[in-house]
matplotlib code that plots the C-alpha trace (Angstrom):
import matplotlib.pyplot as plt

x = [-0.2, 1.0, 1.3, -2.3, -3.7, -2.4, -3.8, -7.5, -7.5, -6.7, -9.5, -11.7, -11.2, -11.4, -14.9, -15.4, -14.4, -14.9, -18.3, -20.7, -20.6, -17.1, -17.9, -19.7, -16.4, -14.1, -13.4, -14.8, -18.1, -17.1, -17.0, -20.0, -22.0, -20.9, -22.8, -20.6, -17.0, -15.6, -17.0, -16.0, -12.4, -11.7, -13.5, -11.5, -8.7, -8.9, -10.3, -7.3, -4.9, -5.7, -6.1, -4.0, -4.5, -8.0, -10.6, -13.7, -11.6, -10.3, -14.3, -15.3, -12.9, -13.4, -16.7, -16.2, -13.9, -16.7, -19.0, -16.3, -16.5, -20.3, -20.3, -19.9, -16.0, -15.3, -17.4, -15.5, -12.3, -13.1, -14.8, -13.5, -12.2, -9.4, -11.5, -13.8, -10.5, -11.2, -13.9, -11.2, -9.3, -11.3, -9.6, -7.4, -6.1, -3.6, -0.6, -2.8, -3.9, -5.8, -2.5, -2.3, -6.2, -6.3, -3.3, -4.3, -7.4, -5.3, -3.4, -6.3, -7.8, -4.0, -4.4, -8.1, -7.3, -3.8, -3.6, -7.3, -8.2, -6.3, -7.4, -5.0, -2.0, -2.6, -3.7, -0.6, 2.0, 1.6, 4.8, 4.5, 2.6, 3.0, 1.5, 4.6, 6.3, 2.9, 2.4, 5.7, 4.6, 1.3, 3.5, 5.5, 2.3, 0.8, 3.3, 3.9, 1.6, 3.2, 3.3, 4.8, 7.5, 5.5, 2.6, 4.4, 4.7, 1.0, 2.0, 4.2, 6.8, 7.5, 10.7, 12.3, 11.4, 8.2, 5.1, 3.2, -0.4, -2.6, -2.2, -2.2, -5.8, -7.2, -5.9, -7.3, -10.5, -10.8, -9.6, -10.6, -14.2, -15.0, -18.8, -19.3, -20.1, -17.0, -14.2, -15.7, -14.1, -14.4, -10.9, -10.7, -8.3, -5.6, -5.3, -6.0, -3.1, -1.0, -2.0, -0.5, -1.5, -1.7, 1.1, 0.7, 1.2, -1.7, -1.1, 2.8, 2.8, -0.1, 2.6, 5.0, 3.2, 2.0, 5.9, 4.8, 7.3, 11.0, 11.8, 11.3, 10.3, 6.9, 8.4, 8.7, 11.2, 8.8, 5.8, 7.5, 7.7, 4.2, 3.3, 5.4, 3.2, -0.2, -0.2, 1.3, -2.1, -4.2, -2.3, -5.5, -6.6, -3.8, -5.3, -8.2, -6.3, -5.6, -9.2, -7.8, -4.3, -6.6, -9.4, -7.2, -5.4, -7.9, -10.5, -9.0, -6.0, -3.3, 0.5, 0.6, 3.7, 5.1, 4.5, 5.8, 9.1, 9.7, 9.3, 12.9]
y = [0.2, 3.4, 5.9, 7.5, 4.3, 3.4, 5.8, 5.1, 1.7, 2.1, 5.3, 2.9, 0.3, 3.1, 4.0, 0.6, -0.4, 2.7, 2.4, 1.2, -2.6, -2.1, -2.0, -5.3, -6.9, -4.3, -3.1, 0.0, -1.6, -1.0, 2.7, 3.1, 1.8, 5.7, 9.1, 11.3, 12.6, 10.6, 7.3, 6.9, 8.1, 6.1, 2.8, 3.3, 3.7, 0.6, -1.2, -0.2, -1.0, -4.8, -5.0, -7.6, -11.4, -12.7, -10.0, -12.0, -12.3, -8.6, -7.6, -10.5, -8.6, -5.4, -5.6, -7.4, -4.5, -2.2, -4.4, -4.7, -0.7, -0.8, -0.2, 3.6, 4.4, 7.9, 7.9, 4.6, 6.2, 9.6, 8.3, 4.9, 4.2, 1.3, -1.0, -0.7, -2.0, -5.1, -6.4, -5.8, -9.2, -11.5, -10.1, -11.4, -10.7, -12.2, -10.5, -7.7, -9.0, -7.2, -5.7, -3.9, -3.0, -1.2, 0.4, 2.1, 3.2, 5.0, 5.9, 7.4, 9.1, 10.8, 11.8, 13.3, 14.9, 16.4, 17.4, 17.9, 14.4, 12.3, 15.0, 17.4, 15.2, 15.2, 18.9, 20.4, 17.7, 17.3, 18.4, 19.9, 17.3, 14.2, 13.0, 10.4, 12.7, 12.8, 9.4, 9.4, 12.5, 10.0, 7.3, 9.0, 11.3, 7.8, 6.4, 9.2, 7.2, 4.1, 1.1, -2.0, -2.3, -4.6, -2.7, 0.1, -2.7, -2.0, 1.6, 1.7, 4.5, 6.1, 7.3, 4.0, 2.6, 1.2, 1.7, 2.4, 0.6, 0.2, 4.1, 4.9, 3.5, 5.3, 8.4, 7.6, 6.4, 10.0, 12.8, 11.5, 12.5, 10.7, 11.0, 7.2, 6.2, 4.5, 6.8, 9.5, 12.8, 14.2, 15.9, 19.0, 20.3, 17.4, 17.8, 14.7, 16.4, 14.8, 11.1, 8.0, 5.0, 1.6, -0.4, -4.2, -7.4, -6.8, -3.7, -3.7, -6.9, -4.9, -2.2, -3.8, -6.0, -2.3, -0.8, 1.4, 0.1, -1.4, -1.6, -5.6, -4.4, -2.6, -0.3, 3.6, 4.0, 1.7, 4.1, 7.4, 5.6, 4.8, 8.1, 9.5, 8.1, 8.5, 12.0, 12.6, 10.9, 13.0, 15.7, 16.6, 12.9, 10.2, 7.5, 6.7, 4.5, 2.4, 1.0, -0.1, -1.7, -3.1, -4.2, -5.6, -8.0, -8.9, -9.3, -10.1, -11.8, -9.7, -9.9, -13.1, -13.3, -11.0, -12.6, -15.7, -13.7, -13.0, -16.4, -18.2]
z = [-0.2, -0.8, 2.5, 1.4, 0.8, 4.0, 5.5, 3.8, 5.1, 8.9, 8.6, 7.5, 10.2, 12.9, 11.9, 11.7, 15.6, 17.2, 17.7, 20.3, 19.6, 20.8, 24.6, 24.6, 24.9, 26.4, 29.8, 29.2, 29.8, 33.7, 33.8, 31.4, 34.7, 36.1, 35.7, 37.6, 36.4, 39.7, 39.7, 36.0, 36.5, 39.5, 38.4, 34.9, 36.6, 39.0, 35.5, 33.5, 36.2, 36.3, 32.2, 31.5, 30.6, 29.2, 28.6, 30.3, 33.7, 33.3, 32.9, 35.5, 38.2, 37.4, 38.2, 41.6, 42.6, 42.3, 44.0, 47.2, 47.2, 47.1, 43.7, 44.6, 43.7, 44.7, 48.0, 48.8, 47.9, 49.8, 52.8, 54.1, 57.5, 57.7, 58.8, 56.0, 53.7, 55.2, 52.8, 49.8, 51.4, 48.8, 46.1, 43.3, 39.6, 38.8, 40.6, 41.4, 44.9, 48.1, 49.5, 46.2, 46.3, 49.6, 48.7, 45.5, 47.5, 49.9, 47.2, 45.2, 48.1, 48.9, 45.1, 45.5, 48.6, 47.4, 44.2, 42.3, 41.5, 38.3, 35.8, 38.0, 37.6, 33.8, 33.9, 35.7, 34.3, 30.8, 29.1, 25.6, 23.1, 25.6, 28.8, 28.9, 31.9, 33.9, 34.0, 35.8, 38.1, 38.9, 40.3, 42.2, 43.9, 44.1, 46.2, 48.3, 50.9, 52.7, 50.8, 49.6, 47.1, 45.4, 44.3, 42.4, 39.5, 39.1, 37.9, 35.2, 34.6, 31.0, 32.1, 32.9, 29.4, 29.9, 27.4, 30.0, 27.9, 31.0, 31.8, 27.8, 27.6, 30.6, 29.2, 25.9, 27.6, 29.6, 27.6, 23.9, 22.7, 19.8, 20.1, 19.6, 22.9, 23.4, 24.9, 27.4, 27.2, 30.1, 31.3, 28.6, 30.7, 28.7, 25.0, 22.9, 20.6, 23.7, 23.8, 23.0, 21.9, 24.0, 23.2, 23.9, 22.2, 20.0, 18.6, 18.5, 16.2, 13.9, 13.6, 12.9, 10.0, 8.6, 9.1, 11.6, 14.1, 13.6, 17.0, 18.4, 22.4, 23.3, 25.4, 25.1, 22.2, 20.0, 21.5, 20.4, 16.6, 16.6, 18.0, 15.3, 12.7, 14.3, 14.9, 11.2, 10.0, 12.4, 14.6, 16.6, 17.5, 16.8, 19.3, 17.5, 15.4, 18.7, 17.6, 13.7, 15.5, 18.1, 15.7, 13.0, 15.5, 18.0, 15.7, 12.3, 13.1, 12.1, 13.2, 13.1, 11.3, 13.5, 16.4, 15.0, 14.4, 17.9, 19.5, 19.6]

ax = plt.figure().add_subplot(projection="3d")
ax.plot(x, y, z, "-o")
ax.set_aspect("equal")
plt.show()
């Protein structure tokens, strides 16, 4: 394909997958259960935190997290007592356990008490046309509270080489206004042009097949390569192409050759 043909193809795939039916099998359905801003952003943050592995398991466990918080995530974060955190003890999703869950509730309380919430962190610490430095600041501020070292792995740091897939997905949900009933676009203080694509196995392999990434690892350097291509196609809304890359990989089986190449 020529450059124009590739862009036209990807634009068509965005239109195909950036659709309300996408929500049916995606973790974004959990925050879509809420209408208040803080409930949306907290439920989305916790859901994104455990968004690795089997999608059905992610969705089921994210709903379970909300149930343990009385389906009122902001109120639970804002007003919980230490004894209330005991009810979180049964929770586990892969390596994210009750210790991590309790710490995340305390960390969110700290962020909303001292930093004007999650949006405040990204509003105040975005640098130029990137939100990646602000993700690093979020991690720093989040863990100002007492915590176990094991829990810090659940918030990635782009400044240490991570692609921060889950947090970039979260930011897409909060910032991008798609007018299609998928992304929320409730953070109008943060620019969609600064968003980065959630880079994972599926999107990475498809991007390599399309020649958008040369680097083999799905890390911060690969993300910078991908972002440069996507921003050249649509500087105002580059991460809309996440829908195309994800859809091609998960639903249409693209990227399998790239996956085979990466195996020893």
